[in-house]
FIBA-873497 format. One line per field, with one value per residue (C-alpha): x, y, z; residue number from 0. Coordinates in steps of 0.25 Angstrom, whole numbers, padded with zeros to 4 digits. Each point is the difference from the previous one (the first is absolute). Layout:
BEGIN
x	(X / ...)
y	(Y / ...)
z	(Z / ...)
nr	(NUM / ...)
This chain:
BEGIN
x	(0780 / 0014 / 0006 / -0006 / 0006 / 0013 / -0001 / -0003 / 0013 / -0007 / 0009 / -0006 / 0006 / -0005 / 0000 / 0002 / -0010 / -0003 / 0003 / -0002 / 0003 / 0003 / -0004 / 0003 / -0005 / 0008 / 0001 / -0003 / 0010 / -0005 / 0006 / 0001 / 0001 / 0014 / 0005 / 0001 / -0008 / -0007 / -0002 / -0012 / -0008 / -0013 / -0004 / -0013 / -0004 / -0007 / 0004 / -0014 / -0009 / 0011 / 0008 / 0013 / 0001 / -0014 / 0004 / 0014 / -0007 / -0009 / -0013 / -0012 / -0008 / -0014 / -0011 / -0008 / 0005 / -0004 / -0014 / 0002 / 0012 / 0002 / 0010 / 0005 / 0008 / 0004 / -0002 / -0002 / -0014 / -0002 / -0015 / -0007 / -0006 / -0012 / 0005 / -0004 / -0001 / -0007 / -0010 / 0009 / 0012 / 0011 / -0002 / 0007 / 0005 / 0010 / 0013 / 0000 / -0014 / -0003 / 0011 / -0002 / 0008 / 0005 / -0009 / -0001 / -0007 / -0005 / -0008 / -0005 / 0005 / -0009 / 0009 / 0006 / 0011 / 0013 / 0014 / 0008 / 0000 / -0011 / 0003 / -0006 / -0008 / -0006 / -0003 / -0007 / -0008 / -0005 / -0004 / -0007 / -0008 / -0004 / -0002 / -0001 / 0013 / 0015 / -0001 / 0014 / 0008 / 0015 / 0013 / -0003 / 0009 / -0002 / -0010 / -0003 / -0010 / -0007 / -0010 / -0009 / 0008 / -0002 / 0010 / 0004 / 0013 / -0004 / 0009 / 0006 / 0012 / 0009 / 0011 / 0007 / -0006 / -0013 / -0008 / -0007 / -0008 / -0002 / 0010 / -0011 / -0012 / -0005 / -0013 / -0008 / 0003 / -0014 / -0002 / 0015 / 0002 / 0013 / 0009 / -0008 / 0000 / 0015 / 0004 / -0009 / 0007 / 0014 / -0005 / -0006 / 0013 / 0010 / -0001 / -0001 / 0012 / 0008 / -0004 / 0004 / 0013 / 0003 / -0003 / -0012 / -0010 / 0001 / 0000 / -0014 / -0005 / 0002 / -0010 / -0011 / 0004 / -0005 / -0012 / -0004 / 0003 / -0003 / -0015 / 0001 / 0006 / -0010 / -0011 / 0006 / 0000 / -0014 / -0005 / 0008 / -0005 / -0014 / 0003 / 0006 / -0013 / -0008 / 0008 / -0005 / -0009 / -0010 / -0014 / 0001 / 0012 / -0007 / -0012 / 0010 / 0006 / -0014 / -0003 / 0013 / -0002 / -0014 / 0007 / 0011 / -0011 / -0002 / 0008 / 0004 / 0004 / 0008 / 0008 / 0002 / 0006 / 0008 / 0006 / 0004 / 0006 / 0007 / 0006 / -0006 / -0008 / 0012 / -0002 / 0010 / -0006 / 0006 / -0011 / -0013 / -0002 / -0002 / -0003 / 0013 / 0009 / 0007 / -0005 / 0008 / 0000 / -0008 / 0009 / -0006 / 0003 / 0005 / 0003 / 0012 / 0007 / 0010 / -0011 / -0008 / 0005 / -0006 / 0001 / 0008 / 0010 / 0003 / 0004 / 0010 / 0011 / -0005 / -0002 / -0012 / -0009 / -0007 / -0011 / -0007 / -0013 / -0006 / 0008 / -0002 / 0008 / 0014 / 0009 / 0015 / 0005 / 0015 / 0003 / -0004 / 0004 / 0012 / -0010 / -0014 / -0004 / -0010 / -0009 / -0011 / -0010 / -0015 / -0010 / -0014 / -0005 / -0008 / 0008 / -0004 / 0007 / -0001 / -0011 / -0003 / -0005 / -0001 / 0007 / 0001 / 0012 / 0011 / 0007 / 0013 / 0006 / 0013 / 0004 / 0010 / 0010 / -0008 / -0012 / -0009 / -0005 / 0006 / -0008 / -0012 / -0004 / 0003 / 0014 / -0002 / -0004 / 0010 / -0001 / 0008 / 0014 / -0004 / -0002 / 0012 / 0009 / -0007 / 0002 / 0012 / 0009 / 0002 / 0001 / 0014 / 0002 / -0002 / 0009)
y	(0187 / -0005 / 0014 / 0001 / -0014 / 0006 / 0012 / -0009 / -0008 / -0013 / -0010 / -0007 / -0013 / -0001 / -0011 / -0011 / -0010 / -0006 / -0015 / -0003 / 0003 / -0005 / 0006 / -0001 / 0007 / 0013 / 0002 / -0005 / -0004 / 0002 / -0007 / 0007 / -0005 / 0006 / -0008 / 0011 / 0000 / 0011 / 0000 / 0007 / 0000 / -0002 / -0005 / 0005 / -0008 / 0009 / -0009 / -0003 / -0012 / -0009 / 0005 / -0007 / 0006 / -0006 / -0014 / 0000 / 0004 / -0013 / 0009 / -0007 / 0007 / -0007 / 0005 / -0002 / -0003 / 0009 / -0001 / 0011 / 0005 / 0013 / 0005 / 0014 / 0007 / 0013 / -0003 / 0006 / -0003 / 0002 / 0001 / 0010 / -0009 / 0004 / 0007 / -0002 / -0011 / -0013 / -0006 / -0013 / 0009 / 0006 / 0010 / 0009 / 0014 / 0009 / 0002 / 0014 / 0005 / 0007 / -0008 / -0013 / -0013 / -0004 / -0005 / -0005 / -0013 / -0009 / -0012 / -0012 / -0014 / -0012 / -0009 / 0004 / -0011 / 0004 / -0006 / 0012 / 0014 / 0006 / 0001 / 0008 / -0012 / -0001 / 0015 / -0002 / -0012 / 0008 / 0012 / -0009 / -0007 / 0013 / 0009 / -0008 / 0006 / 0002 / 0014 / -0003 / -0001 / 0001 / 0006 / -0001 / 0010 / -0011 / -0011 / -0007 / -0008 / 0001 / -0009 / 0000 / -0010 / 0004 / -0004 / 0005 / -0002 / -0008 / 0009 / 0014 / -0003 / -0011 / 0004 / 0012 / -0002 / 0007 / 0001 / 0012 / 0003 / -0012 / -0008 / -0001 / 0000 / -0001 / 0001 / 0005 / 0015 / 0003 / 0014 / 0003 / -0003 / -0007 / 0012 / 0006 / -0012 / -0002 / 0014 / 0000 / -0013 / 0007 / 0013 / -0008 / -0008 / 0011 / 0008 / -0012 / -0006 / 0013 / 0001 / -0014 / 0002 / 0013 / -0007 / 0009 / -0011 / -0015 / -0010 / -0004 / 0012 / -0007 / -0010 / 0011 / 0000 / -0014 / 0003 / 0012 / -0003 / -0014 / 0002 / 0012 / -0009 / -0011 / 0011 / 0005 / -0014 / -0003 / 0013 / -0003 / -0014 / 0005 / 0010 / -0011 / -0008 / 0012 / 0000 / -0014 / 0000 / -0011 / 0003 / -0002 / 0010 / 0010 / -0001 / 0002 / 0012 / 0006 / -0001 / 0006 / 0012 / 0002 / 0000 / 0010 / 0009 / 0002 / 0011 / -0009 / -0012 / 0009 / 0006 / -0013 / -0007 / 0013 / 0001 / -0015 / 0001 / 0013 / -0006 / 0011 / -0009 / -0007 / -0001 / -0006 / -0006 / 0008 / -0002 / 0007 / 0015 / 0011 / -0004 / 0007 / -0010 / -0009 / 0007 / 0010 / 0014 / 0010 / 0010 / 0012 / 0015 / 0004 / 0013 / 0002 / 0011 / -0001 / 0001 / -0010 / -0014 / -0013 / -0013 / -0008 / 0011 / -0002 / -0015 / 0003 / -0001 / -0015 / 0004 / -0003 / 0012 / 0003 / 0010 / 0008 / 0006 / 0004 / 0012 / -0001 / -0012 / -0002 / -0012 / -0002 / -0006 / 0002 / -0015 / -0003 / 0013 / -0006 / -0009 / 0007 / 0013 / 0008 / 0009 / 0009 / 0003 / 0003 / -0005 / 0006 / -0010 / -0013 / -0013 / -0010 / -0014 / -0008 / -0010 / 0004 / 0014 / 0011 / -0002 / 0008 / 0009 / -0005 / 0008 / -0006 / -0011 / -0007 / -0003 / -0010 / 0002 / -0008 / 0009 / -0009 / 0005 / -0007 / 0007 / 0009 / 0008 / 0011 / 0003 / -0003 / -0014 / -0010 / -0009 / 0011 / -0004 / -0014 / 0002 / 0008 / -0011 / -0011 / 0006 / 0009 / -0006 / 0003 / 0014 / 0006 / -0001 / -0015 / -0003)
z	(-0290 / -0005 / 0002 / 0014 / 0004 / -0005 / 0009 / 0012 / -0003 / -0002 / -0007 / -0012 / -0006 / -0014 / -0010 / 0011 / 0005 / 0013 / 0000 / 0014 / 0015 / 0013 / 0013 / 0015 / 0013 / -0004 / -0015 / -0014 / -0010 / -0014 / -0012 / -0013 / -0014 / -0002 / 0011 / 0011 / 0013 / 0007 / 0015 / 0006 / 0013 / -0008 / -0014 / -0007 / -0012 / -0010 / -0011 / -0006 / -0002 / -0003 / 0012 / 0003 / 0014 / 0003 / -0005 / 0007 / 0013 / -0002 / 0001 / -0006 / -0011 / 0000 / -0009 / -0013 / -0014 / -0011 / -0006 / -0010 / -0009 / -0007 / -0010 / 0001 / -0010 / -0007 / -0015 / -0014 / -0006 / -0015 / 0002 / 0010 / 0011 / 0009 / 0012 / 0015 / 0011 / -0003 / 0010 / 0001 / 0003 / -0008 / -0011 / -0011 / 0000 / -0007 / 0006 / -0004 / -0001 / -0014 / -0007 / -0007 / -0002 / 0014 / 0011 / 0014 / 0000 / 0011 / -0004 / 0007 / -0005 / -0002 / 0009 / 0013 / 0000 / -0008 / 0002 / -0006 / -0004 / -0009 / -0015 / -0011 / -0004 / 0014 / -0002 / -0013 / 0004 / 0012 / -0008 / -0010 / 0011 / 0007 / -0012 / -0012 / -0006 / 0004 / -0007 / -0007 / 0013 / -0002 / 0006 / 0015 / 0009 / 0011 / 0003 / 0013 / 0007 / 0013 / 0007 / 0012 / 0008 / 0015 / 0011 / 0013 / 0009 / 0012 / 0008 / -0003 / 0009 / 0003 / 0010 / -0006 / -0014 / -0004 / -0012 / -0007 / -0013 / -0010 / 0008 / 0011 / -0009 / -0014 / -0006 / -0013 / -0003 / 0000 / 0005 / -0001 / 0015 / 0000 / 0000 / 0011 / 0009 / -0002 / 0003 / 0013 / 0004 / -0002 / 0008 / 0011 / 0002 / -0003 / 0012 / 0009 / -0005 / 0001 / 0015 / 0003 / -0007 / 0007 / 0013 / 0003 / 0000 / 0004 / -0011 / 0003 / -0007 / -0013 / 0004 / -0002 / -0015 / -0002 / 0009 / -0008 / -0014 / -0002 / 0002 / -0010 / -0011 / 0002 / -0002 / -0013 / -0005 / 0004 / -0008 / -0012 / -0001 / 0001 / -0011 / -0009 / 0002 / -0004 / -0013 / -0004 / -0012 / 0003 / 0003 / 0015 / 0001 / -0008 / 0009 / 0012 / -0008 / -0002 / 0015 / 0004 / -0009 / 0006 / 0014 / -0004 / -0004 / 0015 / 0007 / 0012 / -0008 / -0010 / 0012 / 0006 / -0013 / -0004 / 0014 / -0001 / -0014 / 0003 / 0013 / 0008 / 0009 / 0006 / 0015 / 0009 / 0013 / 0011 / 0009 / 0004 / -0001 / -0009 / -0015 / -0004 / 0008 / -0009 / -0013 / -0009 / 0005 / -0009 / -0007 / 0006 / -0002 / 0014 / 0006 / 0009 / 0006 / -0011 / -0011 / -0007 / -0003 / -0005 / 0009 / -0010 / -0001 / 0015 / -0004 / -0010 / 0010 / 0002 / 0015 / 0009 / 0003 / 0012 / -0004 / 0010 / -0005 / 0014 / 0002 / 0015 / 0005 / 0003 / -0001 / 0002 / -0013 / 0004 / 0003 / -0014 / -0007 / -0007 / -0007 / 0000 / -0006 / 0009 / -0008 / 0005 / -0010 / -0003 / -0011 / -0001 / -0011 / 0001 / 0002 / -0010 / -0002 / -0013 / 0001 / 0015 / -0003 / 0010 / 0014 / 0012 / 0000 / 0010 / 0010 / -0003 / -0009 / -0001 / -0014 / -0004 / -0012 / -0009 / 0002 / 0009 / 0013 / 0012 / 0011 / 0001 / 0013 / 0010 / 0003 / 0014 / -0003 / 0007 / -0013 / -0008 / 0007 / -0002 / -0015 / -0002 / 0007 / -0008 / -0013 / 0001 / 0011 / 0015 / 0005 / 0000 / 0015 / -0001 / -0012)
nr	(0 / 1 / 2 / 3 / 4 / 5 / 6 / 7 / 8 / 9 / 10 / 11 / 12 / 13 / 14 / 15 / 16 / 17 / 18 / 19 / 20 / 21 / 22 / 23 / 24 / 25 / 26 / 27 / 28 / 29 / 30 / 31 / 32 / 33 / 34 / 35 / 36 / 37 / 38 / 39 / 40 / 41 / 42 / 43 / 44 / 45 / 46 / 47 / 48 / 49 / 50 / 51 / 52 / 53 / 54 / 55 / 56 / 57 / 58 / 59 / 60 / 61 / 62 / 63 / 64 / 65 / 66 / 67 / 68 / 69 / 70 / 71 / 72 / 73 / 74 / 75 / 76 / 77 / 78 / 79 / 80 / 81 / 82 / 83 / 84 / 85 / 86 / 87 / 88 / 89 / 90 / 91 / 92 / 93 / 94 / 95 / 96 / 97 / 98 / 99 / 100 / 101 / 102 / 103 / 104 / 105 / 106 / 107 / 108 / 109 / 110 / 111 / 112 / 113 / 114 / 115 / 116 / 117 / 118 / 119 / 120 / 121 / 122 / 123 / 124 / 125 / 126 / 127 / 128 / 129 / 130 / 131 / 132 / 133 / 134 / 135 / 136 / 137 / 138 / 139 / 140 / 141 / 142 / 143 / 144 / 145 / 146 / 147 / 148 / 149 / 150 / 151 / 152 / 153 / 154 / 155 / 156 / 157 / 158 / 159 / 160 / 161 / 162 / 163 / 164 / 165 / 166 / 167 / 168 / 169 / 170 / 171 / 172 / 173 / 174 / 175 / 176 / 177 / 178 / 179 / 180 / 181 / 182 / 183 / 184 / 185 / 186 / 187 / 188 / 189 / 190 / 191 / 192 / 193 / 194 / 195 / 196 / 197 / 198 / 199 / 200 / 201 / 202 / 203 / 204 / 205 / 206 / 207 / 208 / 209 / 210 / 211 / 212 / 213 / 214 / 215 / 216 / 217 / 218 / 219 / 220 / 221 / 222 / 223 / 224 / 225 / 226 / 227 / 228 / 229 / 230 / 231 / 232 / 233 / 234 / 235 / 236 / 237 / 238 / 239 / 240 / 241 / 242 / 243 / 244 / 245 / 246 / 247 / 248 / 249 / 250 / 251 / 252 / 253 / 254 / 255 / 256 / 257 / 258 / 259 / 260 / 261 / 262 / 263 / 264 / 265 / 266 / 267 / 268 / 269 / 270 / 271 / 272 / 273 / 274 / 275 / 276 / 277 / 278 / 279 / 280 / 281 / 282 / 283 / 284 / 285 / 286 / 287 / 288 / 289 / 290 / 291 / 292 / 293 / 294 / 295 / 296 / 297 / 298 / 299 / 300 / 301 / 302 / 303 / 304 / 305 / 306 / 307 / 308 / 309 / 310 / 311 / 312 / 313 / 314 / 315 / 316 / 317 / 318 / 319 / 320 / 321 / 322 / 323 / 324 / 325 / 326 / 327 / 328 / 329 / 330 / 331 / 332 / 333 / 334 / 335 / 336 / 337 / 338 / 339 / 340 / 341 / 342 / 343 / 344 / 345 / 346 / 347 / 348 / 349 / 350 / 351 / 352 / 353 / 354 / 355 / 356 / 357 / 358 / 359 / 360 / 361 / 362 / 363 / 364 / 365 / 366 / 367 / 368 / 369 / 370 / 371 / 372 / 373 / 374 / 375 / 376 / 377 / 378 / 379 / 380 / 381 / 382)
């Protein structure tokens, strides 16, 4: 990724912190820890749960304090521990399978409130409480702590300042969803910000970032809180765990939960219509006049794609040809969406650069030019 950024000529300032900013109607002046200032049209805070950018913007970060705390480390153990995940969360496994000595350890602590960073004493105490032994733990390569603190920014935008990733939402790492939801934030925002900066789209396009991504972050927080509750060890939570295990033995329930945790059930509210509208486009194997191609390969240029699957209709894409790629293709298989299941094959779809479908219908539909202008700017003749 660093090499790709270099190829694109993106300047990177290293070993320097953002300490604050000021903004007006036209720009943002970002103050750095070396005393210098960077001026930009927009500032995106991707600086984690303790975000300096979010705090300087005065954006509230309401939510819940931690109810559970875990120590995570890579450490040497003189005794071979039991491997696997524990019902209350965490577990132990070898760093290099087949070798002995160094292990990855995640262990739940008895207390959730801690003032400082974890120590080896904290790790040993947690191991003894969970396993009855500290297995001779020593020489950690690193040691850290995480909790189930759950908070979400009240707004993802304040003027020319926006938030993405952990700066916008923090939650327990149950299901490994943090990276997924953070990257989806960035992909959703990136193409919109690019179009606004280029003058292709009005600044109001940025309002759709908050509208689309804030509910997604809230949903991830809801399911991670539920997963944390399922890991509690008392009798009532064990009964809940048993009930959930039974439910997940059913195909429909399993598909629903799997789609949610994988982030494949994300549905932006773009109005009524075909089930594809607002959802992630499936990565189909298409046939075109230039040969076979997968849908996601068409998105590598980070340009929207108008995909004609009817083979019989015509549409003049020329007014948007500098921004939108028009592809005629065919697909003979079944259309299946995560969680939803089988859907009727559409005659044509308009795919945004983030892979979500902005319009579905026939190319003669008068709503197609409306969707093109809404998402990708006015036709060339009007610019």
